[in-house]
ZAMARGU-4260 file (C-alpha; in steps of 0.2 Angstrom, whole numbers, plus 5000, padded with zeros to 4 digits):
<rodrens>
0) 5069/4865/4943 | 5083/4879/4942 | 5084/4877/4922 | 5063/4879/4922 | 5066/4895/4932
5) 5080/4900/4923 | 5070/4897/4906 | 5055/4907/4913 | 5067/4921/4920 | 5070/4924/4902
10) 5055/4922/4893 | 5042/4926/4906 | 5030/4922/4894 | 5031/4902/4900 | 5027/4906/4917
15) 5010/4910/4911 | 5006/4891/4904 | 5005/4881/4920 | 4992/4892/4926 | 4983/4899/4911
20) 4963/4895/4911 | 4949/4901/4903 | 4947/4914/4913 | 4962/4923/4911 | 4958/4917/4891
25) 4941/4927/4889 | 4950/4944/4898 | 4966/4941/4887 | 4956/4941/4872 | 4944/4954/4878
30) 4958/4966/4880 | 4968/4962/4864 | 4950/4967/4853 | 4950/4982/4861 | 4967/4986/4857
35) 4969/4982/4842 | 4953/4992/4837 | 4964/5007/4844 | 4980/5000/4837 | 4976/4999/4818
40) 4973/5015/4816 | 4983/5023/4827 | 4998/5014/4817 | 4994/5020/4802 | 4992/5038/4809
45) 5010/5035/4817 | 5017/5029/4801 | 5014/5044/4792 | 5019/5057/4806 | 5037/5047/4807
50) 5036/5050/4786 | 5033/5034/4780 | 5018/5026/4771 | 5004/5018/4784 | 5009/4999/4780
55) 5024/5002/4788 | 5015/5007/4804 | 5004/4991/4803 | 5022/4980/4801 | 5026/4989/4817
60) 5011/4983/4825 | 5014/4966/4819 | 5030/4958/4825 | 5036/4969/4838 | 5022/4966/4849
65) 5020/4948/4848 | 5042/4947/4853 | 5038/4959/4868 | 5023/4948/4873 | 5035/4933/4874
70) 5050/4941/4880 | 5041/4958/4891 | 5038/4958/4913 | 5025/4968/4911 | 5009/4959/4907
75) 5000/4975/4901 | 5014/4984/4892 | 5007/4988/4873 | 5023/4990/4861 | 5021/4997/4842
80) 5023/5014/4835 | 5021/5029/4844 | 5019/5048/4841 | 5037/5053/4848 | 5045/5040/4842
85) 5040/5045/4827 | 5042/5061/4829 | 5060/5059/4835 | 5062/5047/4820 | 5057/5060/4808
90) 5066/5075/4816 | 5082/5065/4813 | 5080/5054/4798 | 5072/5069/4785 | 5090/5078/4787
95) 5096/5062/4778 | 5083/5058/4765 | 5067/5064/4760 | 5051/5058/4770 | 5042/5043/4761
100) 5055/5038/4749 | 5064/5021/4747 | 5080/5027/4756 | 5071/5036/4771 | 5060/5020/4774
105) 5077/5011/4772 | 5084/5021/4785 | 5069/5019/4797 | 5070/5001/4796 | 5089/5001/4799
110) 5086/5015/4813 | 5074/5002/4823 | 5088/4988/4821 | 5102/4997/4829 | 5092/5005/4842
115) 5087/4989/4847 | 5105/4981/4846 | 5109/4996/4858 | 5094/4991/4870 | 5100/4972/4872
120) 5118/4978/4874 | 5110/4988/4888 | 5103/4975/4894 | 5116/4964/4897 | 5129/4974/4905
125) 5115/4980/4916 | 5115/4999/4911 | 5097/5005/4911 | 5100/5017/4923 | 5107/5027/4912
130) 5090/5031/4907 | 5090/5043/4924 | 5099/5056/4916 | 5082/5061/4907 | 5074/5069/4921
135) 5057/5073/4926 | 5058/5091/4920 | 5068/5086/4904 | 5054/5074/4899 | 5039/5084/4904
140) 5048/5098/4892 | 5051/5087/4879 | 5036/5080/4877 | 5026/5096/4881 | 5035/5102/4865
145) 5032/5086/4855 | 5013/5088/4859 | 5013/5105/4850 | 5025/5100/4837 | 5016/5085/4833
150) 4999/5095/4831 | 5007/5109/4820 | 5013/5093/4809 | 4997/5089/4806 | 4988/5104/4803
155) 4993/5103/4784 | 4982/5087/4784 | 4967/5098/4796 | 4966/5109/4783 | 4971/5101/4766
160) 4984/5113/4762 | 4999/5108/4754 | 5015/5111/4762 | 5036/5110/4756 | 5041/5095/4763
165) 5055/5104/4773 | 5047/5115/4781 | 5050/5117/4799 | 5038/5121/4812 | 5038/5143/4809
170) 5037/5139/4790 | 5021/5128/4793 | 5013/5140/4804 | 5016/5155/4792 | 5013/5145/4778
175) 4996/5139/4785 | 4990/5156/4790 | 4996/5164/4773 | 4985/5151/4763 | 4972/5149/4776
180) 4958/5154/4762 | 4963/5138/4753 | 4958/5128/4767 | 4948/5113/4759 | 4932/5114/4771
185) 4927/5096/4766 | 4944/5090/4774 | 4944/5102/4790 | 4925/5096/4791 | 4932/5079/4792
190) 4945/5082/4804 | 4936/5091/4816 | 4918/5080/4817 | 4933/5066/4818 | 4939/5074/4834
195) 4922/5077/4841 | 4916/5058/4839 | 4932/5052/4847 | 4929/5065/4861 | 4911/5062/4865
200) 4914/5044/4864 | 4927/5044/4876 | 4917/5054/4888 | 4903/5044/4888 | 4914/5027/4890
205) 4930/5026/4889 | 4928/5007/4882 | 4918/5014/4868 | 4929/5013/4853 | 4929/5028/4848
210) 4945/5030/4835 | 4938/5014/4826 | 4919/5022/4824 | 4927/5039/4818 | 4937/5029/4804
215) 4924/5019/4798 | 4910/5034/4797 | 4925/5043/4788 | 4929/5029/4776 | 4910/5025/4772
220) 4907/5045/4771 | 4922/5048/4758 | 4916/5035/4748 | 4899/5037/4744 | 4900/5056/4744
225) 4915/5055/4732 | 4926/5066/4740 | 4944/5061/4734 | 4936/5071/4717 | 4933/5085/4730
230) 4952/5088/4736 | 4952/5078/4752 | 4967/5067/4754 | 4965/5048/4755 | 4976/5034/4762
235) 4972/5024/4745 | 4981/5010/4742 | 4988/4999/4755 | 4997/4983/4752 | 4988/4967/4759
240) 4999/4952/4766 | 5010/4950/4781 | 5027/4958/4778 | 5041/4950/4769 | 5058/4947/4775
245) 5072/4959/4771 | 5089/4963/4776 | 5093/4982/4785 | 5106/4993/4779 | 5121/4990/4789
250) 5134/5000/4779 | 5147/5010/4791 | 5141/5024/4782 | 5123/5023/4786 | 5128/5017/4803
255) 5136/5033/4806 | 5123/5044/4798 | 5111/5038/4809 | 5121/5038/4826 | 5112/5057/4833
260) 5096/5049/4829 | 5099/5031/4837 | 5106/5039/4852 | 5090/5052/4856 | 5076/5038/4852
265) 5086/5026/4863 | 5085/5036/4879 | 5068/5043/4875 | 5061/5027/4872 | 5070/5017/4886
270) 5062/5032/4898 | 5043/5031/4890 | 5043/5013/4891 | 5049/5010/4909 | 5041/5025/4916
275) 5025/5016/4908 | 5030/4999/4916 | 5033/5006/4932 | 5016/5013/4931 | 5005/4999/4927
280) 5016/4988/4941 | 5011/5002/4954 | 4992/5001/4949 | 4991/4980/4949 | 5003/4978/4960
285) 5004/4959/4957 | 5021/4958/4948 | 5036/4967/4948 | 5043/4974/4934 | 5062/4970/4928
290) 5070/4985/4918 | 5084/4977/4911 | 5073/4961/4905 | 5061/4976/4899 | 5078/4981/4888
295) 5079/4965/4883 | 5061/4964/4877 | 5060/4980/4869 | 5077/4977/4861 | 5073/4960/4853
300) 5056/4966/4849 | 5064/4981/4837 | 5079/4969/4831 | 5066/4956/4826 | 5053/4969/4819
305) 5066/4976/4809 | 5068/4960/4799 | 5050/4961/4794 | 5049/4981/4787 | 5046/4988/4805
310) 5052/5006/4809 | 5055/5009/4828 | 5043/5006/4841 | 5041/5008/4861 | 5027/5007/4873
315) 5009/5016/4871 | 5005/5024/4886 | 4985/5025/4879 | 4986/5007/4871 | 4994/4999/4887
320) 4981/5010/4900 | 4968/5003/4888 | 4974/4985/4890 | 4975/4986/4908 | 4958/4994/4910
325) 4948/4981/4899 | 4956/4967/4909 | 4973/4961/4902 | 4981/4947/4913 | 4994/4943/4904
330) 5006/4946/4890 | 4995/4934/4879 | 4985/4949/4876 | 4998/4955/4865 | 4999/4939/4856
335) 4981/4939/4853 | 4982/4958/4845 | 4995/4953/4835 | 4986/4940/4828 | 4972/4954/4823
340) 4983/4966/4816 | 4990/4951/4805 | 4971/4945/4799 | 4969/4965/4795 | 4985/4963/4784
345) 4980/4947/4777 | 4959/4953/4773 | 4956/4972/4776 | 4968/4982/4770 | 4958/4987/4753
350) 4946/4995/4764 | 4958/5009/4769 | 4959/5016/4752 | 4945/5029/4756 | 4952/5033/4774
355) 4956/5052/4773 | 4970/5058/4780 | 4962/5071/4791 | 4955/5058/4800 | 4973/5049/4805
360) 4978/5068/4808 | 4963/5070/4820 | 4967/5054/4830 | 4987/5060/4832 | 4980/5077/4839
365) 4969/5069/4852 | 4982/5056/4856 | 4996/5068/4860 | 4985/5084/4866 | 4988/5074/4884
370) 5006/5075/4883 | 5007/5094/4886 | 5009/5096/4904 | 5005/5111/4909 | 5000/5107/4926
375) 5019/5101/4931 | 5025/5117/4924 | 5014/5126/4938 | 5018/5115/4951 | 5037/5116/4949
380) 5034/5135/4945 | 5028/5135/4964 | 5039/5121/4973 | 5055/5120/4960 | 5061/5136/4952
385) 5077/5126/4947 | 5066/5111/4939 | 5056/5124/4930 | 5068/5132/4921 | 5077/5116/4916
390) 5060/5111/4908 | 5056/5128/4901 | 5074/5128/4890 | 5070/5110/4887 | 5052/5117/4879
395) 5058/5131/4870 | 5076/5123/4863 | 5064/5109/4855 | 5056/5123/4845 | 5072/5132/4843
400) 5086/5119/4838 | 5074/5105/4833 | 5067/5092/4845 | 5081/5079/4844 | 5093/5095/4849
405) 5082/5102/4862 | 5081/5083/4870 | 5100/5084/4873 | 5100/5102/4879 | 5089/5098/4892
410) 5101/5084/4898 | 5115/5093/4896 | 5106/5106/4909 | 5101/5092/4920 | 5115/5087/4920
415) 5126/5105/4924 | 5112/5108/4936 | 5117/5091/4948 | 5136/5095/4946 | 5132/5114/4950
420) 5122/5108/4966 | 5136/5096/4971 | 5150/5109/4967 | 5143/5119/4980 | 5133/5111/4991
425) 5125/5116/5009 | 5133/5119/5025 | 5124/5120/5040 | 5129/5130/5056 | 5121/5118/5070
430) 5117/5122/5086 | 5108/5113/5101 | 5091/5112/5104 | 5090/5115/5123 | 5084/5098/5135
435) 5087/5086/5120 | 5104/5079/5111 | 5098/5087/5094 | 5109/5099/5084 | 5098/5108/5070
440) 5102/5123/5058 | 5104/5139/5066 | 5094/5148/5053 | 5077/5136/5055 | 5078/5134/5073
445) 5076/5150/5083 | 5078/5142/5101 | 5094/5133/5098 | 5111/5137/5107 | 5129/5139/5097
450) 5143/5132/5107 | 5153/5149/5115 | 5171/5146/5109 | 5166/5134/5094 | 5156/5132/5076
455) 5144/5115/5072 | 5145/5113/5055 | 5135/5101/5043 | 5141/5097/5027 | 5127/5091/5016
460) 5135/5081/5001 | 5147/5069/4998 | 5166/5075/4998 | 5173/5071/4982 | 5185/5081/4968
465) 5169/5092/4964 | 5165/5100/4979 | 5183/5097/4988 | 5190/5116/4986 | 5174/5123/4991
470) 5172/5111/5006 | 5189/5118/5012 | 5187/5136/5007 | 5169/5138/5015 | 5174/5129/5031
475) 5190/5137/5033 | 5180/5154/5028 | 5166/5153/5041 | 5179/5148/5055 | 5191/5164/5055
480) 5178/5177/5049 | 5180/5193/5061 | 5163/5189/5070 | 5170/5171/5075 | 5187/5179/5082
485) 5182/5169/5097 | 5182/5151/5088 | 5194/5139/5094 | 5188/5125/5088 | 5176/5115/5074
490) 5165/5102/5074 | 5162/5094/5058 | 5144/5084/5057 | 5149/5071/5044 | 5134/5061/5047
495) 5127/5066/5027 | 5146/5064/5019 | 5141/5047/5011 | 5157/5044/5004 | 5175/5052/5002
500) 5188/5051/4986 | 5206/5058/4988 | 5202/5074/4982 | 5191/5075/4999 | 5205/5066/5008
505) 5217/5080/5004 | 5204/5093/5008 | 5201/5087/5022 | 5219/5086/5028 | 5223/5102/5023
510) 5208/5110/5030 | 5215/5104/5047 | 5232/5110/5045 | 5225/5127/5043 | 5214/5127/5056
515) 5228/5121/5067 | 5238/5136/5060 | 5226/5148/5064 | 5224/5140/5082 | 5208/5130/5079
520) 5205/5111/5081 | 5194/5100/5069 | 5185/5087/5077 | 5173/5075/5065 | 5158/5068/5071
525) 5146/5056/5065 | 5154/5048/5050 | 5149/5032/5043 | 5159/5017/5043 | 5163/5017/5024
530) 5170/5034/5027 | 5180/5030/5045 | 5189/5017/5035 | 5195/5030/5022 | 5199/5041/5036
535) 5208/5027/5045 | 5218/5020/5029 | 5222/5040/5025 | 5228/5043/5041 | 5218/5056/5048
540) 5210/5044/5062 | 5227/5046/5073 | 5219/5057/5086 | 5206/5047/5094 | 5200/5061/5104
545) 5196/5071/5089 | 5183/5057/5082 | 5166/5055/5089 | 5150/5044/5085 | 5140/5059/5087
550) 5139/5076/5088 | 5131/5077/5106 | 5145/5065/5113 | 5157/5075/5105 | 5151/5091/5114
555) 5150/5082/5130 | 5168/5078/5129 | 5173/5095/5127 | 5164/5101/5142 | 5174/5092/5152
560) 5170/5073/5151 | 5188/5069/5146 | 5187/5052/5146 | 5182/5041/5129 | 5167/5031/5130
565) 5167/5015/5123 | 5160/5021/5108 | 5173/5033/5104 | 5186/5019/5105 | 5176/5006/5093
570) 5179/5021/5080 | 5198/5015/5080 | 5196/4997/5077 | 5176/4995/5072 | 5174/5000/5054
575) 5155/4994/5053 | 5143/5008/5051
</rodrens>
């Protein structure tokens, strides 16, 4: 039994076999067809966005999807090529090779293998928490910028205007604006018509395959109207057959060149995939995702996929949502979707010859437009100005320095904001609410009463090397400033100090000595068990009368109840919280 549990724990799909039935099969099959209908054109579109031929998008929609289905812990999650990862790959690799060339394609495939390896290692080391350093404002700023940048990169295919291969975003806009008169009206009409068809069908019913309808109509129109001769760019030849096995380029020089791209795509991919998985978990409430298992599944899907010519894959929000809404019950829905992609590769790729690239551009634009999170920007402006600044800086940085550098700037700013906040934490001056044992911030509760000859101060942060000097200087300044010349005692409410390191101990000891030299006694109230343990070991609990379980007990003691309560005595021996 233990071995069976262990196998199902590592390979979650095994748990479905004993309980799989016709009802679940029907639900999974219907969902897989819906997902495949969206996946095939999206895969081709995102491959072009990543700078590789469309066939590599279909390869990425095959093996990674099937591998995740075996190892993933989220039944409705759909893995494959996605817009954000594709853009990051293009941003990083286009500096190393010309998009579309054999060298570029080789780098993209190797990139997928190495990202997968990193994710598997992070899973084994239980280090998925590292993705938390990409805060929500950074994600919102990055994805909003990505939505605009992705849309701009597709304008060349929407207007049918050729662009220099090394054009950046400002140059792209400038070139299109200067050459707007050369717009191919057939191309523009196809793109706008495709957007209209997809938009209308989605509004009528989300279950309608608007993307497939647009692809079929455009392909038929291009064939019968001879649009290739009218300057409309077509997908043309897409190789038939399943991908052959290759060995990615693992030379040290190649790996070294890919490091910046690997870091960016890995972090963003983890955050994107785990966020989608958590959203699905919250919606269904009948399973619990395991983040480290998710990392293992995502990493393994990339590793195995790279040997079958797949570029970096990730979880797709749109396809996962469609899979969920279509009634998928297990990860077998992804297995079936992968089989459908395999059938497309074997028998239907010749049909894509007359597919206009303008349709793929339209699919990409409509897919990413929801990433532009202006509502979140408005919300942060109203509620958290600092987070709004982080979002805005990330957004602007993606345009100014490139999307890969923009993410790093956003992460650095988030970490700096955390360090700044913890290095200068909030210190509240407390007073008693009359008739109660509660002590609250004087600035927030007007009816509070202060100690006549003392200060009650609450330090709202862990006490560590980053804020130890601030702690010592700030509290000493508050206790000795002119308006507090009658103060002869300071009660430190330590209930919000979750931990204390050696620098904090030194700061606390120095503060106590400095206050004593000024004729002021320091009392510590409400310290938690782990903090009391450190205080005791460090020799800072040698005066029992200066340590109390609560602020109120300390105030009562100072008011004349000189006997130390049994609870207070317990501080000297009991290390429980």
